[in-house]
C-alpha positions as CSV (number, residue, x, y, z in Angstrom):
1,M,-26.1,78.6,-10.7
2,F,-24.4,74.9,-10.7
3,E,-27.4,73.9,-13.6
4,T,-26.3,76.8,-15.4
5,F,-22.4,75.6,-14.9
6,L,-23.5,72.3,-16.5
7,R,-25.2,73.7,-19.0
8,A,-22.4,75.5,-20.1
9,M,-20.1,72.4,-19.8
10,E,-22.6,70.5,-21.8
11,Q,-22.3,73.3,-24.9
12,K,-18.7,73.3,-24.8
13,S,-18.0,70.0,-24.7
14,A,-20.8,69.0,-27.6
15,T,-19.2,71.2,-29.7
16,R,-15.4,69.7,-29.4
17,L,-16.9,66.2,-29.4
18,E,-18.2,67.9,-32.6
19,K,-14.8,69.4,-33.8
20,T,-12.3,66.4,-32.8
21,G,-14.3,63.6,-31.4
22,S,-12.1,62.7,-28.2
23,A,-13.1,60.3,-26.0
24,S,-12.5,63.5,-23.2
25,A,-15.2,65.6,-25.2
26,L,-17.3,62.4,-24.9
27,W,-16.6,62.3,-21.3
28,F,-17.5,66.0,-20.3
29,N,-20.2,65.8,-22.4
30,E,-21.8,62.7,-21.0
31,W,-21.3,63.9,-17.4
32,A,-23.0,67.3,-18.1
33,K,-26.0,66.0,-19.4
34,L,-26.2,63.2,-16.8
35,G,-26.1,66.3,-14.2
36,L,-28.9,68.4,-16.3
37,R,-31.1,65.7,-15.9
38,A,-31.3,65.6,-12.3
39,Y,-32.9,69.2,-12.6
40,D,-35.8,67.7,-14.4
41,P,-38.4,68.0,-12.3
42,G,-40.2,65.0,-14.1
43,N,-37.4,62.4,-12.8
44,K,-36.7,61.2,-10.2
45,V,-33.2,62.0,-8.0
46,V,-31.6,59.2,-6.3
47,F,-27.9,61.1,-4.0
48,T,-25.2,58.3,-3.9
49,S,-21.4,57.5,-3.5
50,A,-20.7,56.8,-7.1
51,Y,-17.3,55.3,-6.2
52,S,-18.3,52.8,-3.3
53,F,-22.0,52.4,-3.6
54,P,-22.8,49.6,-6.4
55,M,-24.3,52.0,-9.0
56,E,-26.5,48.6,-11.0
57,I,-29.2,49.2,-8.1
58,V,-29.8,52.8,-9.5
59,E,-30.0,51.3,-12.7
60,A,-32.7,49.2,-11.5
61,F,-35.1,51.9,-11.6
62,D,-36.1,54.8,-13.5
63,A,-34.0,57.6,-11.4
64,V,-31.3,59.9,-12.1
65,P,-27.9,59.0,-9.7
66,F,-26.2,62.2,-8.5
67,D,-23.1,62.4,-6.5
68,F,-23.0,65.4,-4.2
69,E,-19.0,64.9,-3.3
70,L,-18.2,64.3,-7.3
71,A,-20.8,67.5,-8.2
72,A,-18.8,69.2,-5.4
73,G,-15.4,68.2,-7.0
74,T,-16.8,69.9,-10.3
75,M,-17.3,73.2,-8.5
76,T,-14.3,73.7,-6.8
77,A,-12.7,73.2,-9.8
78,G,-14.5,76.3,-11.1
79,P,-16.1,79.4,-9.9
80,L,-18.4,77.7,-8.0
81,G,-16.3,76.1,-5.2
82,V,-15.0,78.6,-2.9
83,P,-18.6,80.9,-2.2
84,A,-19.9,77.1,-1.7
85,M,-17.5,76.3,1.0
86,S,-17.7,80.1,1.8
87,E,-21.6,79.6,2.7
88,A,-20.9,76.5,4.8
89,E,-18.1,77.8,7.0
90,D,-20.0,80.9,7.5
91,R,-22.5,78.1,9.1
92,G,-20.5,77.2,11.5
93,Y,-18.8,73.8,9.3
94,S,-15.1,73.6,10.4
95,M,-12.2,73.8,7.2
96,D,-10.6,70.9,8.9
97,T,-14.1,69.2,7.5
98,C,-13.4,68.0,4.1
99,S,-13.4,70.7,1.1
100,F,-16.0,68.3,-0.9
101,H,-18.7,68.0,1.8
102,R,-18.2,71.5,2.8
103,A,-18.9,72.4,-0.6
104,A,-21.5,70.3,-1.0
105,L,-23.5,71.4,2.0
106,G,-22.6,75.0,0.9
107,A,-24.4,74.5,-2.8
108,S,-27.8,72.4,-0.6
109,Y,-27.9,75.9,1.6
110,L,-27.5,78.0,-1.5
111,D,-30.1,75.7,-3.8
112,Y,-27.1,75.2,-6.5
113,F,-27.9,71.4,-6.1
114,P,-31.3,69.5,-7.3
115,K,-33.4,67.8,-4.8
116,P,-33.2,64.5,-3.7
117,D,-36.0,61.5,-4.1
118,A,-33.8,59.2,-1.9
119,L,-30.4,59.3,-0.3
120,I,-27.6,56.8,0.0
121,T,-23.9,56.5,0.8
122,T,-21.2,53.5,2.6
123,S,-19.6,53.2,5.7
124,Y,-16.5,52.8,3.9
125,Y,-13.9,55.7,2.4
126,C,-14.7,58.0,5.5
127,D,-17.1,58.9,7.9
128,G,-17.5,62.6,6.5
129,K,-19.6,61.4,3.7
130,V,-21.8,59.7,6.1
131,K,-22.6,62.8,8.2
132,T,-22.8,64.9,5.0
133,N,-25.1,62.5,3.9
134,E,-27.2,62.8,6.8
135,I,-27.7,66.6,6.6
136,L,-28.4,66.8,3.3
137,A,-30.9,63.9,4.0
138,A,-32.8,65.9,6.9
139,A,-32.6,69.2,4.7
140,S,-34.5,67.6,2.3
141,G,-36.7,66.0,4.4
142,V,-35.6,62.3,2.8
143,G,-34.6,59.2,4.4
144,S,-30.6,58.8,4.3
145,L,-29.7,55.3,3.6
146,L,-26.2,53.4,4.5
147,L,-24.5,50.4,3.2
148,H,-22.1,49.2,6.1
149,V,-19.2,47.2,4.4
150,P,-17.0,45.2,7.3
151,A,-13.8,44.4,6.8
152,A,-13.5,40.8,6.7
153,V,-14.1,39.0,3.3
154,T,-16.2,35.8,4.6
155,A,-19.5,33.8,3.7
156,E,-21.2,35.6,6.6
157,S,-20.4,39.4,5.5
158,V,-21.2,38.4,2.2
159,A,-24.3,37.7,3.1
160,Y,-24.5,40.3,5.6
161,V,-23.8,42.9,2.5
162,S,-25.8,41.3,0.1
163,K,-28.6,41.5,2.7
164,Q,-28.1,45.0,3.2
165,L,-28.4,45.6,-1.0
166,R,-31.8,44.2,-1.5
167,E,-33.2,46.6,1.5
168,I,-31.7,49.5,0.0
169,T,-33.0,48.5,-3.4
170,R,-36.6,48.2,-1.4
171,A,-36.1,51.2,0.6
172,V,-35.7,53.0,-2.9
173,G,-38.7,51.6,-4.8
174,E,-40.8,53.1,-1.6
175,A,-39.1,56.5,-1.5
176,I,-39.1,57.2,-5.4
177,G,-42.7,55.5,-5.4
178,Q,-40.9,52.2,-8.7
179,K,-40.7,48.4,-7.9
180,P,-37.2,47.6,-8.7
181,D,-37.1,46.3,-12.5
182,H,-34.8,43.2,-12.2
183,D,-34.4,42.7,-15.4
184,R,-32.8,46.0,-15.7
185,L,-30.5,45.3,-12.5
186,K,-29.3,42.1,-14.7
187,A,-29.0,44.1,-17.7
188,A,-26.8,46.8,-15.4
189,V,-24.8,44.1,-14.2
190,R,-24.1,42.8,-18.1
191,S,-22.8,46.3,-18.8
192,S,-20.5,46.6,-16.0
193,N,-18.7,43.2,-16.4
194,R,-18.8,44.6,-20.3
195,A,-16.8,47.5,-18.9
196,R,-14.7,45.2,-16.9
197,K,-13.4,43.3,-20.0
198,S,-13.0,46.7,-22.1
199,Q,-11.1,48.2,-18.5
200,L,-8.7,45.4,-18.6
201,R,-7.8,46.2,-22.3
202,M,-7.2,49.8,-21.5
203,L,-4.9,48.6,-18.3
204,E,-2.6,46.4,-20.5
205,L,-2.5,49.5,-22.9
206,L,-1.1,52.1,-20.1
207,K,1.8,49.4,-19.7
208,H,3.0,50.7,-23.0
209,C,6.3,53.0,-23.0
210,P,5.9,55.9,-23.3
211,A,2.7,55.9,-21.7
212,P,-0.4,56.2,-24.5
213,W,-2.7,58.4,-21.7
214,G,-2.4,59.1,-18.0
215,G,-1.5,61.9,-16.0
216,S,-4.7,63.8,-13.7
217,Q,-7.5,62.5,-16.7
218,L,-6.7,59.3,-16.0
219,V,-7.0,59.9,-12.1
220,G,-10.4,61.9,-12.4
221,F,-11.9,59.3,-14.9
222,S,-11.1,56.4,-12.6
223,I,-13.4,58.3,-10.0
224,N,-15.8,60.0,-11.9
225,S,-16.7,57.6,-14.7
226,Q,-17.9,55.0,-11.9
227,L,-21.1,57.1,-11.6
228,F,-22.0,55.3,-15.2
229,T,-21.1,52.1,-13.6
230,G,-24.1,49.5,-15.2
231,N,-24.8,52.2,-17.6
232,E,-23.8,51.3,-21.3
233,I,-22.3,54.9,-21.5
234,R,-19.2,53.4,-19.6
235,E,-18.5,51.0,-22.2
236,R,-18.5,53.7,-24.7
237,L,-16.1,55.8,-22.8
238,H,-13.8,52.9,-22.2
239,D,-14.0,51.9,-25.9
240,A,-13.3,55.1,-26.7
241,F,-10.3,55.9,-24.8
242,A,-8.7,52.6,-25.3
243,S,-9.2,53.2,-29.6
244,E,-7.3,56.8,-28.5
245,M,-4.6,54.6,-27.2
246,E,-4.0,52.2,-29.7
247,R,-4.0,54.6,-31.8
248,K,-1.5,57.0,-29.6
249,I,0.5,53.3,-29.9
250,E,0.9,52.3,-33.7
251,E,1.5,56.7,-34.2
252,G,4.5,56.4,-32.4
253,G,2.9,59.1,-29.8
254,G,3.4,60.0,-26.4
255,R,5.5,62.2,-24.2
256,P,8.8,61.5,-23.7
257,E,9.3,59.6,-20.4
258,R,12.3,59.6,-17.8
259,H,10.7,58.2,-15.1
260,R,6.8,56.3,-14.4
261,L,4.9,57.3,-11.0
262,Y,2.0,55.4,-9.4
263,W,-0.4,57.7,-7.8
264,F,-2.4,56.8,-4.6
265,A,-5.7,57.9,-4.0
266,W,-7.1,61.2,-5.5
267,I,-5.8,64.2,-7.4
268,P,-6.4,68.2,-6.5
269,T,-9.3,69.9,-8.7
270,Y,-8.9,72.9,-9.0
271,R,-5.9,74.5,-10.8
272,S,-2.4,73.4,-9.8
273,E,0.5,73.0,-11.2
274,V,1.6,69.6,-10.3
275,F,1.0,67.5,-13.0
276,E,2.8,70.3,-15.6
277,I,5.3,70.5,-13.1
278,L,5.6,66.0,-13.6
279,E,5.3,66.9,-17.8
280,Q,8.3,69.2,-17.8
281,R,10.1,66.5,-15.9
282,Q,9.8,64.2,-18.1
283,I,7.9,62.1,-15.3
284,S,4.6,60.6,-16.7
285,V,1.8,58.8,-14.7
286,P,0.5,55.7,-16.3
287,L,-1.4,53.9,-13.8
288,C,-3.2,55.0,-10.4
289,E,-4.5,52.7,-7.5
290,T,-8.2,53.7,-8.0
291,F,-8.0,52.4,-11.5
292,R,-7.2,48.9,-10.6
293,L,-9.5,46.1,-10.9
294,C,-10.1,44.2,-7.8
295,W,-13.1,42.3,-8.4
296,D,-14.2,39.2,-10.7
297,E,-17.0,39.3,-13.5
298,I,-20.6,39.2,-11.3
299,D,-23.2,36.5,-11.8
300,E,-26.0,38.7,-13.2
301,D,-28.4,35.8,-11.9
302,N,-27.3,36.9,-7.8
303,P,-26.6,40.0,-8.1
304,F,-26.9,41.0,-5.1
305,E,-24.1,38.2,-3.9
306,G,-21.7,39.5,-6.4
307,L,-22.1,43.2,-5.6
308,A,-21.5,42.5,-2.1
309,L,-18.0,40.6,-3.0
310,R,-17.2,43.8,-4.8
311,C,-17.5,46.0,-2.3
312,L,-15.9,43.9,0.4
313,N,-12.8,43.3,-1.7
314,N,-12.3,47.3,-2.1
315,P,-8.8,48.1,-1.3
316,F,-10.1,50.7,1.1
317,V,-11.8,48.4,3.0
318,G,-9.9,45.8,5.3
319,P,-6.7,45.2,6.6
320,G,-3.9,48.2,4.5
321,R,-2.3,45.6,3.0
322,R,-4.8,45.4,0.3
323,R,-3.3,48.5,-1.3
324,T,0.2,47.0,-1.0
325,D,0.2,43.3,-2.3
326,C,0.2,44.1,-5.3
327,L,2.7,46.5,-5.5
328,E,5.5,44.6,-6.9
329,S,3.4,43.3,-10.0
330,I,2.2,46.9,-10.7
331,V,6.3,47.8,-10.3
332,E,7.1,45.2,-12.6
333,D,4.7,45.7,-15.2
334,Y,4.4,49.4,-15.6
335,G,7.7,50.0,-14.8
336,I,7.2,52.1,-11.9
337,D,10.2,54.4,-10.7
338,G,8.4,55.6,-7.6
339,A,4.7,56.9,-6.1
340,I,3.1,60.2,-5.0
341,L,0.3,59.7,-2.2
342,F,-1.6,62.6,-2.7
343,A,-2.4,63.4,1.4
344,T,-5.0,65.7,1.5
345,P,-5.9,66.7,5.1
346,A,-9.7,65.3,5.5
347,C,-9.0,61.8,3.8
348,R,-7.4,60.2,7.1
349,Q,-8.4,56.6,5.8
350,S,-5.8,57.2,2.9
351,I,-3.0,58.9,4.5
352,S,-2.7,57.1,7.2
353,G,-1.6,54.0,5.3
354,Y,1.4,56.4,4.6
355,V,4.2,54.1,7.1
356,L,3.2,51.4,5.2
357,L,3.1,51.9,1.6
358,K,6.3,53.4,2.1
359,E,7.2,50.4,4.0
360,A,6.3,48.6,1.3
361,L,7.7,50.5,-1.8
362,G,11.0,50.4,0.5
363,K,11.5,46.9,0.2
364,L,11.5,47.5,-3.6
365,G,13.7,50.3,-3.6
366,L,11.3,52.4,-4.9
367,P,11.2,56.3,-3.2
368,L,7.7,57.7,-1.8
369,L,6.6,61.4,-2.1
370,V,3.5,62.4,0.4
371,L,2.1,65.6,-0.9
372,D,0.3,67.6,1.4
373,M,-2.4,69.5,-0.4
374,D,-6.4,69.8,0.0
375,I,-8.1,67.7,-2.8
376,G,-10.5,71.3,-3.8
377,D,-9.9,74.3,-1.5
378,S,-7.6,76.3,-3.8
379,R,-7.1,78.9,-0.9
380,S,-4.7,76.6,0.8
381,Y,-2.1,76.1,-2.1
382,M,1.5,76.8,-1.3
383,R,1.9,77.2,-5.0
384,G,5.6,77.7,-4.6
385,Q,6.0,74.6,-2.0
386,I,4.7,72.2,-3.9
387,R,6.7,72.9,-7.0
388,T,10.2,72.8,-4.3
389,R,9.5,69.4,-3.4
390,L,8.1,68.1,-7.2
391,E,11.3,69.4,-7.9
392,A,13.2,67.5,-5.6
393,F,11.5,64.1,-6.0
394,A,12.3,64.2,-9.8
395,E,16.0,64.9,-8.6
396,L,16.0,62.0,-6.5
397,L,14.8,59.7,-8.8
398,D,17.2,61.0,-11.3
399,G,19.5,60.2,-9.0
């Protein structure tokens, strides 16, 4: 079922890409094609958490990465999400569990997903994906690998994480019957460094008023595009979006803006009116915290140490001030007037920072709206309540 969905997505985006050449069409087309490769019986498939695990390591093998959370998010944006979640719920999984994880487990039980040859995830962001990774591994009869990342950035923690990355690389090779190609790993690191430069270019363009891009597409891209980290596809996507932004700026395009918001964490994947309401009130979202760059270029001759340091510097690892220390410069550089924290219930590691975020923004004289919505379960979406809260926040900004 999910394979059929991806095939339709690939065909539709290919038609749009041929007609318009748009960056978003290229993104959706590459996303669908990569997902379809995971169903090819001749390919080795590595389930991974692309937004937290260093994808360059997967690029060192002739294997296809598949992120069960991002795939679940794609399903919950369409008709497959609710049936998959219902399947998991019927098997005893509570609705308090993250909707992405319920959808992923249900998809596994319904045989929507490809069969993994190895599964990898990380200790940070949430405990739910760690347990889901273990359950999917047990159901598939393959091993589950976990990268543990401590809170402090020290010489000892860098050595500890880099050692784990070496061990995981070896374990993946054993699971899929391949030796890691260290030249491919170095090439993947070079690609990541180039993509980092093009992302810096995009971040500069997003400072422009009115914003040449942003909103839900920016937040979605900031997360989903990490599946291509270490692959030249991500470089192409960055260049395509940057070129579109430059053209829009040169042509004087962009929606009228009365206010500009900074977006914390995730977005709802199902159809909602959140960003439509913001657009109606001429409120833009030119930046989100998941698109920030918090790492330096990586030495391709010492890839494991550089990748370890990138993990350790993730804003969702360690003290909560990592999410707030940069706020003053962000507000100044991007002309921010307020912020929204998307508070999906299961993401406790994100919403637990509410007080810290509110206090930091308050010191800058800016308001914060906590938007209580589930990330992937449309059954809990309360349209009227969300509109009321967004309209009230817009009035606060106007005042």
